N, C-alpha and C positions, 0 to 999 in steps of 0.2 A: 705751471699747469699740472693738475693732478694726473698721475700716470694711470692709464687704463690698461688692464692686462692684455698682453699680446694675443692671447687665444680667444678673445672676445671679438667676433666680427660684427661690430656694431654698425658699420656703415653700409652693410649690404642692402640693396634695394628691396629684398624680400622682407626686411624688418622695417616696415613703414610706420607702424603704430608706436608712438613714443612710450606707451605703457609697456609694450613688449620689450623695448630696449632697456627700460629701467629694471624690469623683472629679470631679464637675462643677466644684467650686471650684478644684481643682488643674489643671483643663484650662486655666485662664487665670491661674494663680498658680504661681510656682516652688516655694513652700514653704507649709506650714501650721503654725501654732502651736497649742498647746493652747487658748489663749484664743479664737482664731479658730474652732476646732472647736466650742467651747462655744457661741459665738454662733450658729453654723449650726444646731446641734442644738436650741437653745432657741427658735428661731423657731417650731417646731411643738410643742415640749415645754418649756414655760416653766419648770417646776419641776424639770427634770432635774438630779439630784445630780452634783456633781463626780466622785464615785467611779464613776458610770455612764459619764460622758464618758471618764474615764481608761481604764476597762475596754474601751470600744468602740475606742479608739485602739490599745490593747494587742492586742486581738483582730485588728484589721486589720493590725497589724505582724506578728503571728504567722502569719497566713494569706497573707502576701505582698502584701496590697493597699497597704500603706504601707511606706516605709523611714524609720527614725529616723535623722536626721543630726546630732542633738545633743539636749541636754536640752529637751524640750518642742517640738522642731522635727521636721517630717516632710516627705516629698516622695513623689511616685509613684516606685516602683522602676524603674530602668532595666534591671535584671537579675532573674531569678527567685530566689526563696528556695530554698536547698538542702533538698530533702526526701529523706532516706534511705529505702531500702526497709525496711519494717517487718514484712512477712509472716512472715519466719522467726522473729520475736521474739514473735509473738502467744501461743504456748503458754507460753513462759517468763514473759512479763509477767502472764498470767492466774494462773499458779502463785504468783508473788511477791505479787501483789495479794491473792490469796486467803489466803495465809499471814500477810502483813504489810500489812494495808490502810492503815495510817497511816504507813508508812515511805516516805521519799523515795528514789528510785533512778533509774537510767537504764541503757539497754541499747544497745550498739553492737558492731561487729565489724570485722574486717579488710576485709570486702567494701565497707563504707562508705568506708574509706580508699582501697581499690582504685579506686573510682569517681572519685577525684580525682587519683590518682597514675598515672604510667606503669608503674611497677614492680609486678609481681605478687608478693605476699607468699609467701615459701617455706612459711609455716605459717599456716593459718587459725585464728582463735580469736575467742571472744566475750568482751566486756568487760562485767561487771556492776558498776556503781558504786552504792554504798549508803552511807547516813549512817553515821558512824563508830560510834555507840553500838550499834546492832543488827547491825553487820557480821558479827561472829563467829556470831551466831545464824542469820543469812541464809546464811552460808557452810555451816554444818552442814546446813541444810535442803536446799540445792542439792546438796550432796555426797551426801545420801541419795537424791536423785532422779536425778541425772545422773552420768555417768562423767566422769572427768578434770576435776575441779573443783579449782582451786588459788587461793591468795592471790597477787595480782599481784607482791608483793615476792619471791615464790619463782619468778618466771618463768624466770630463768636456770637454776636447778636443775631445774625441771620440764621445760623444753624440751630438756634434755640427754638425756632418756630417752624422750620422746614420739615416736611414729612420725610421719613427715611427713603421712600422710593422716588423722591424728587431729585433730579440732577440739576444742580444750580450752576451758574456761571459766575466766577469771581475774577475781577479785573485788578491787576496790580501793575506798578511801574516796571518797565523793562530798563535795566541798567545799560548804559552805554558800554560797548565792547563785551556784552554778555555772549557766551558761546552758543550761537544759534545757527542752524543751517536749513537750507531748503530741501525738503524731501517730498517727492511727488507733488511739487507745487505748493507745499504747506511749510511755513516756517516753524520748526520744532526745536526744542532745546537739545543741545548735545548732552551726552550722558554725564559729563563733568558738571554741567550746570544743574542737572537733576540731583546729583549727589550733594552738592553744596546747598541748594535751596531747600531740599527736604530736611536737612539738618538745621539750617539757619531759621527756617520758617516753621518751627515746631507747633505753633498755634494752628497753622493751616493743616499740618500733617501730624496731628496729635496721635493718630492711629499707629505712628511709627515710633512712639516713645519707647525708651528702654532698649531691649535686645532686638526689637523689630527693625530699627534703623541699622543696627550692626549686621543683621541678616541681609538687608538690602545692600550694604556696602560690600560685604563678603561675596555675595552673589554677583554683583557687578564686576568686581575684580577677577573673579573666577571664570566668568563667561565671556567678558567683552574686553576690547582694547580700551584702556583708560590713559589719556594723555596727561601725564603728571604736570608738565609745565602749564598747560591750559587750565587744569583744575586749580593749581595753586595761585595762578594769576587771578582767576575769578574769585577764589576764596578770599584773597586779599581785598578785593573790591567789596566783599560782604563781611569783612571783619572776622574771617574764619581761617586765615592762613595758618596760624599757630596750631590750631586743632588738627587740620588736615596734614600739615607737615609732620606732626607727631604720629599720624597713622602710617605714613610712608617711612618714617624714621623713628621707630620706638626707642624710647630712652634718651632722646635728644631734645634740646630746647632750641627753638628758632624764633627770634623776635620778629614781629610783623614789620 
């Protein structure tokens, strides 16, 4: 059993919130393991299941209270978690949820990218990512409700005739295990997914070509917490692991 410092009074009834217990522990320890978290929680909740412990750690990571630095290893974040604006997505999220309650999807747009990059996109658009199997059905429903709805694979063709002031909606497949979380009731991409996708889908994000994407990358790392493990895992799913590994480890070569 991991040894907990004697001067930490973790079992006191005044410390009921498990978040406070973890924060108290990390005030005097650089890192926290899952086993150490389990020991802390079970001082007051002896029979607490492993699944509940894992969920609590996951919840704290999602809300920015913890930063995962490896498998089963956490620390207090030194930078905030990137939280995109979700107000403009509320209506569309409610519509998709009402029509397809069991479908996994996420919503984002060029305004999210703009918050990280210096360059202002010449064209604003919304991205709807949906599981592959129901994608066509979701596309049809959105096309019935909204104007200017297209499949992302047709971006070049569609952008050729869309006016600059038109905000189109582009639909693309959502990969399984893509880093997505619920923020204010809206499924949005994690920062790691945004970084990988904007580099991988340069046809869709052509305004980030050259140094503009580098600016986005540098701004993201300077301002926000980036989970390296999560990013590299998703980058591998998109055939980009070698490129992103080289950004974290300049001068090294890592095979996919």
